C-alpha positions as CSV (number, residue, x, y, z in Angstrom):
1,M,0.3,0.0,-0.1
2,M,2.8,2.6,0.9
3,R,4.7,1.9,-2.3
4,R,1.4,2.5,-4.5
5,E,0.7,6.0,-2.7
6,P,3.4,8.0,-4.5
7,R,2.7,6.3,-7.9
8,D,-1.0,7.2,-7.1
9,L,-0.1,10.7,-6.5
10,A,2.1,11.2,-9.3
11,L,-0.8,9.7,-11.6
12,R,-3.3,12.3,-10.0
13,M,-0.9,15.5,-10.3
14,L,-0.3,14.4,-14.1
15,A,-4.2,14.1,-14.6
16,V,-4.5,17.7,-13.4
17,L,-1.6,19.0,-15.1
18,A,-1.9,17.7,-18.5
19,P,-5.2,19.6,-19.3
20,V,-3.4,22.8,-18.0
21,L,-0.4,22.4,-20.0
22,V,-2.3,21.6,-23.2
23,A,-4.6,24.6,-22.6
24,A,-1.6,26.7,-22.0
25,A,0.2,25.6,-25.3
26,S,-3.2,26.3,-27.2
27,L,-3.8,29.5,-25.9
28,W,0.2,30.5,-26.7
29,A,-0.6,29.3,-30.4
30,I,-3.6,31.2,-30.6
31,H,-1.7,34.1,-29.2
32,A,1.0,33.6,-31.7
33,W,-1.1,33.1,-34.6
34,R,-3.4,36.1,-34.0
35,L,-0.4,38.3,-33.5
36,A,1.5,37.1,-36.8
37,A,-1.9,37.8,-38.8
38,G,-2.3,41.3,-37.1
39,M,1.4,42.2,-38.0
40,D,0.5,41.2,-41.7
41,E,-2.6,43.0,-41.5
42,L,-0.4,46.2,-40.5
43,A,2.1,45.4,-43.1
44,R,-0.3,45.4,-46.0
45,H,-1.9,48.7,-44.6
46,A,1.4,50.4,-44.6
47,G,1.9,49.3,-48.1
48,Q,-1.2,50.5,-49.2
49,R,-0.6,54.0,-47.4
50,L,2.9,54.2,-48.8
51,A,1.5,53.9,-52.4
52,L,-0.8,56.7,-51.8
53,L,1.8,59.0,-50.0
54,S,4.6,58.4,-52.4
55,A,1.9,59.1,-55.5
56,S,1.1,62.6,-53.7
57,L,5.1,63.2,-53.3
58,D,5.6,62.4,-56.7
59,A,2.8,64.5,-58.2
60,E,4.0,67.6,-55.9
61,L,7.6,67.2,-57.4
62,L,6.2,66.5,-61.0
63,R,4.2,69.8,-60.9
64,F,7.6,71.7,-61.0
65,E,10.2,69.2,-62.8
66,S,9.2,70.7,-66.1
67,L,9.1,74.4,-65.0
68,P,12.8,75.1,-65.7
69,A,13.1,73.2,-68.8
70,V,10.3,75.4,-70.5
71,L,11.2,78.8,-68.8
72,A,14.6,78.3,-70.1
73,H,13.5,78.8,-73.6
74,H,12.7,82.7,-72.6
75,P,15.1,84.7,-74.6
76,V,15.7,86.9,-71.6
77,F,17.9,84.1,-69.9
78,P,20.4,83.5,-72.7
79,A,20.6,87.3,-73.4
80,L,21.5,88.0,-69.5
81,L,24.0,85.3,-69.3
82,A,25.8,86.8,-72.3
83,A,25.6,90.3,-70.8
84,P,25.5,89.6,-66.8
85,D,26.2,93.3,-66.0
86,D,23.2,94.5,-68.2
87,E,20.9,96.0,-65.5
88,H,17.8,96.3,-67.8
89,L,18.2,92.6,-68.7
90,R,18.5,91.6,-64.9
91,A,15.4,93.6,-64.2
92,Q,13.6,91.8,-66.8
93,A,14.5,88.7,-65.6
94,N,14.1,89.2,-62.2
95,A,10.4,90.4,-62.8
96,L,9.9,87.3,-65.0
97,L,10.9,85.1,-62.3
98,E,9.0,86.6,-59.6
99,E,5.8,86.6,-61.6
100,V,6.2,82.8,-62.8
101,N,7.0,81.8,-59.2
102,T,4.0,83.7,-57.8
103,R,1.6,81.8,-60.4
104,T,3.2,78.3,-59.7
105,A,3.8,78.7,-55.9
106,A,7.3,77.3,-56.2
107,A,9.2,78.3,-53.4
108,M,12.3,79.9,-55.6
109,L,13.4,80.6,-59.2
110,Y,16.7,81.6,-60.1
111,L,19.1,81.8,-63.0
112,I,22.9,80.7,-62.4
113,A,26.0,81.6,-64.4
114,P,28.5,79.1,-65.5
115,D,30.8,80.3,-62.5
116,G,27.8,79.4,-60.2
117,K,26.8,82.9,-59.3
118,T,23.2,83.6,-59.4
119,L,22.4,86.4,-61.8
120,A,18.5,86.9,-61.1
121,A,16.0,85.3,-58.7
122,S,12.4,85.3,-57.7
123,N,13.3,86.4,-54.3
124,W,15.3,89.4,-55.6
125,R,13.5,91.9,-53.3
126,R,13.9,90.0,-50.2
127,P,16.8,90.4,-47.8
128,D,17.6,86.5,-48.2
129,S,17.7,86.8,-52.0
130,F,19.7,84.3,-53.9
131,V,21.2,87.2,-56.3
132,G,25.1,87.2,-56.0
133,E,25.1,83.9,-54.2
134,N,27.5,81.2,-55.7
135,Y,26.1,77.7,-55.9
136,A,28.9,75.9,-58.0
137,F,29.1,73.5,-55.1
138,R,25.9,72.1,-55.5
139,P,25.3,68.8,-57.5
140,Y,22.2,70.0,-59.1
141,F,24.0,72.7,-60.6
142,R,26.8,70.7,-62.0
143,A,24.7,68.3,-63.5
144,A,22.7,70.9,-65.6
145,L,25.9,72.6,-66.5
146,E,27.0,69.4,-68.2
147,G,23.8,69.4,-70.1
148,G,21.5,67.1,-68.2
149,T,18.7,67.8,-65.5
150,G,20.0,68.2,-61.8
151,K,17.8,66.9,-59.0
152,F,19.1,67.4,-55.4
153,F,17.5,67.8,-51.8
154,A,19.4,69.9,-49.5
155,V,19.1,72.3,-47.0
156,G,19.0,76.1,-48.5
157,A,22.6,77.5,-48.1
158,T,21.0,81.0,-48.0
159,T,17.6,80.5,-46.4
160,R,18.4,77.3,-44.1
161,V,14.9,75.8,-45.4
162,A,14.8,72.2,-46.8
163,G,13.9,71.7,-50.2
164,V,14.0,69.8,-53.9
165,F,16.1,71.6,-56.2
166,I,15.5,70.9,-60.0
167,A,17.8,72.5,-62.7
168,H,17.9,72.7,-66.3
169,P,20.5,74.1,-68.8
170,V,19.9,77.3,-70.5
171,R,21.5,77.0,-73.9
172,N,22.6,79.6,-76.3
173,P,23.1,78.6,-80.0
174,T,26.4,76.8,-79.5
175,A,26.7,75.3,-75.8
176,V,25.1,75.4,-72.3
177,A,25.5,79.2,-71.3
178,G,23.9,78.8,-67.5
179,V,21.6,76.9,-65.3
180,L,18.0,77.6,-64.7
181,A,16.8,76.2,-61.2
182,V,13.5,75.9,-59.1
183,K,13.3,75.1,-55.4
184,V,10.6,73.2,-54.3
185,E,9.6,73.2,-50.6
186,L,7.7,70.2,-48.9
187,T,6.8,71.6,-45.5
188,Q,3.2,71.8,-46.2
189,L,3.1,68.0,-47.3
190,E,5.1,67.2,-44.1
191,R,2.4,69.1,-42.2
192,T,-0.5,67.2,-43.9
193,W,1.5,63.9,-42.8
194,A,1.8,65.0,-39.3
195,E,-2.2,66.1,-39.3
196,S,-3.1,62.7,-40.5
197,G,-1.3,61.3,-37.4
198,E,0.8,59.0,-39.5
199,A,4.4,58.2,-38.9
200,V,6.1,58.9,-42.1
201,M,9.8,59.5,-43.1
202,V,11.5,59.8,-46.4
203,V,15.4,58.8,-46.2
204,D,18.3,59.5,-48.9
205,R,20.7,56.8,-49.8
206,H,22.8,57.7,-46.6
207,G,20.2,56.9,-44.4
208,V,19.5,60.5,-43.4
209,V,15.9,61.4,-42.9
210,A,15.1,64.2,-45.6
211,L,11.5,64.4,-44.7
212,S,9.2,63.4,-41.7
213,S,5.9,63.7,-40.2
214,N,7.7,63.8,-36.6
215,P,9.9,67.2,-36.7
216,E,12.2,65.4,-34.1
217,W,13.1,62.8,-36.6
218,K,14.1,65.1,-39.5
219,F,17.5,65.2,-40.3
220,G,18.4,62.2,-37.8
221,A,20.0,59.1,-39.3
222,L,18.7,55.5,-39.4
223,S,22.1,54.4,-38.1
224,A,25.5,56.1,-37.4
225,L,26.9,57.5,-40.7
226,S,30.1,56.1,-42.2
227,A,33.1,58.5,-42.6
228,A,32.5,58.5,-46.3
229,S,29.2,59.7,-46.1
230,R,29.9,62.4,-43.8
231,A,32.6,63.5,-46.1
232,E,30.3,63.8,-49.2
233,L,27.6,65.5,-47.1
234,A,30.1,68.1,-46.0
235,Q,31.3,68.7,-49.2
236,T,27.9,69.2,-50.9
237,R,26.7,71.0,-47.7
238,Q,23.4,69.0,-48.4
239,Y,22.2,69.2,-44.8
240,Y,24.5,72.2,-44.0
241,T,24.9,72.4,-40.1
242,E,22.6,69.8,-39.1
243,G,24.1,66.9,-36.5
244,L,22.8,64.2,-38.3
245,E,22.8,62.0,-35.2
246,P,21.4,58.4,-35.0
247,L,17.5,58.0,-34.2
248,A,17.0,56.1,-30.9
249,L,16.0,53.5,-33.3
250,V,16.7,49.7,-33.0
251,W,15.8,47.3,-35.6
252,R,14.4,43.8,-34.7
253,D,14.4,42.8,-38.3
254,E,13.8,44.2,-41.7
255,A,10.0,45.0,-41.1
256,R,10.1,45.8,-37.3
257,A,11.7,48.4,-35.3
258,R,11.7,50.2,-31.8
259,I,12.0,53.9,-31.1
260,D,11.8,55.2,-27.6
261,D,10.2,52.0,-26.5
262,R,7.6,52.2,-28.9
263,E,7.4,49.0,-31.4
264,F,6.5,49.5,-35.1
265,V,6.1,47.6,-38.2
266,V,8.1,49.4,-40.9
267,G,6.8,49.6,-44.5
268,S,9.3,50.6,-47.1
269,R,8.9,51.8,-50.8
270,A,11.5,52.9,-53.1
271,L,10.8,56.4,-54.9
272,D,11.9,57.3,-58.5
273,W,13.4,60.6,-56.9
274,L,16.8,61.1,-55.8
275,D,17.4,57.8,-54.5
276,W,14.9,58.1,-51.7
277,R,13.0,55.6,-49.8
278,M,9.8,56.2,-48.0
279,L,9.1,54.4,-44.6
280,M,5.7,54.4,-42.8
281,L,6.0,53.3,-39.1
282,V,2.9,51.6,-37.9
283,P,2.5,51.1,-34.2
284,T,2.0,47.3,-33.0
285,T,0.0,47.9,-30.2
286,P,-3.4,47.3,-32.1
287,A,-2.1,44.0,-33.3
288,R,-0.6,43.0,-29.7
289,A,-3.8,44.0,-27.9
290,A,-6.0,41.8,-30.4
291,A,-3.7,38.9,-30.0
292,V,-4.2,39.3,-26.4
293,G,-7.9,39.9,-26.7
294,T,-8.2,36.5,-28.8
295,A,-6.2,34.6,-26.5
296,I,-8.3,35.8,-23.4
297,G,-11.4,35.1,-25.4
298,A,-10.2,31.5,-26.2
299,G,-8.9,31.1,-22.6
300,L,-12.6,32.2,-21.3
301,L,-14.3,29.5,-23.9
302,L,-12.0,26.8,-22.8
303,C,-13.0,27.7,-19.1
304,V,-16.6,27.2,-20.3
305,V,-16.0,24.1,-22.1
306,A,-14.1,22.9,-19.0
307,A,-16.9,23.9,-16.5
308,V,-19.5,22.2,-18.8
309,A,-17.3,19.0,-18.9
310,L,-16.6,19.2,-15.1
311,Y,-20.3,19.5,-14.7
312,W,-21.2,16.6,-16.9
313,A,-18.4,14.3,-15.4
314,Q,-20.0,15.3,-12.0
315,R,-23.3,14.3,-13.0
316,A,-21.9,11.1,-14.7
317,R,-20.2,10.1,-11.5
318,R,-23.4,10.8,-9.4
319,L,-25.4,8.9,-12.0
320,R,-23.0,6.0,-11.8
321,E,-23.0,6.3,-7.9
322,R,-26.9,6.3,-7.9
323,L,-26.9,3.1,-10.2
324,G,-24.3,1.4,-8.3
325,A,-26.3,2.0,-5.3
326,Q,-29.4,0.8,-6.7
327,A,-27.6,-2.2,-8.0
328,A,-26.2,-3.0,-4.5
329,L,-29.5,-2.5,-3.1
330,E,-31.2,-4.9,-5.8
331,R,-28.5,-7.5,-4.9
332,T,-29.2,-7.3,-1.2
333,V,-32.8,-7.8,-1.7
334,A,-32.1,-10.7,-4.2
335,E,-29.7,-12.1,-1.5
336,R,-32.3,-11.6,1.3
337,T,-35.2,-13.0,-1.0
338,A,-33.0,-16.0,-1.8
339,D,-32.1,-16.8,2.1
340,L,-36.2,-16.5,3.0
341,A,-36.8,-18.7,0.2
342,A,-34.0,-21.3,1.4
343,S,-35.6,-20.8,5.0
344,N,-39.1,-21.4,3.8
345,R,-38.0,-24.5,1.9
346,R,-36.1,-25.8,5.0
347,L,-39.1,-25.0,7.2
348,Q,-41.5,-26.9,4.9
349,Q,-39.2,-29.8,4.8
350,E,-39.3,-30.0,8.5
351,V,-42.8,-29.5,8.7
352,A,-43.2,-32.5,6.2
353,E,-40.7,-34.9,8.3
354,R,-42.9,-33.9,11.5
355,V,-46.0,-34.6,9.8
356,A,-44.7,-38.0,8.5
357,A,-43.1,-38.8,11.9
């Protein structure tokens, strides 16, 4: 008896623990499945939103892409480039650029001589006028001077306001005589992103955040910049005096990251402009809450099922006990009936014997 007690105790504990372990494993699997499904749903949402947001950014830039190319054909610009000291031509060019800039709502339009000096600009009346400034160090100027279309994002060396610069060559009958450039500022687009409540950023090929719905992220870096990247950015003065410090961003994998103890699903979309990538950071809180809610619901359902099963088990046990008691009673009655019948037969035999005697 003593040897069987530990074994019986172990069997009873196993009978209790086994369902608990199975239930816990089932709930963990349900939570993991719902969380994975939620993360996939967030990733799909991010992809859909990125398609729309990138289209709006493309549309904003495409509005101005052809502006310098068309305007470069106006005869006043080759004439001024041929005679840069002609005040009458300069006044005509300034007035034309100012009028066109007002009508198109561009940030700035300006004409640059081959040496990089700005001869005329739409903001010629303002204290921060581009006139007289030299932009020979800018890549967009060099690309346009070589006959192509220059595109570059940078913090303005004069205004300290970031924007996209699009430049086109101004030609005379024999060669490129100068460069006409337009600056497109995207601050309104960033404000629209911020008002929507979405976490959006556009990063360049160095990993620097050029545009963002969150001002605290702007001009930060996804990771520490290499010495080569810092040297290139310093040469072009792309971000001027910005620190370009790494964001408090920890990548869990390619599609998930943490910033300031907040976890995000990260959607990414390549842009046609300037080797940019647009990222959307979607908080994982709803997916995790849904996974916990699903697991809790499944746990409650298991508890209900367990309670019903326990109730029926108890009822079946009581029924078995009742049937067992009834069977025992019937056996007792049958035994007593058999005893009485035997006693009666013996009595009859004795009576018969006595009568015979």
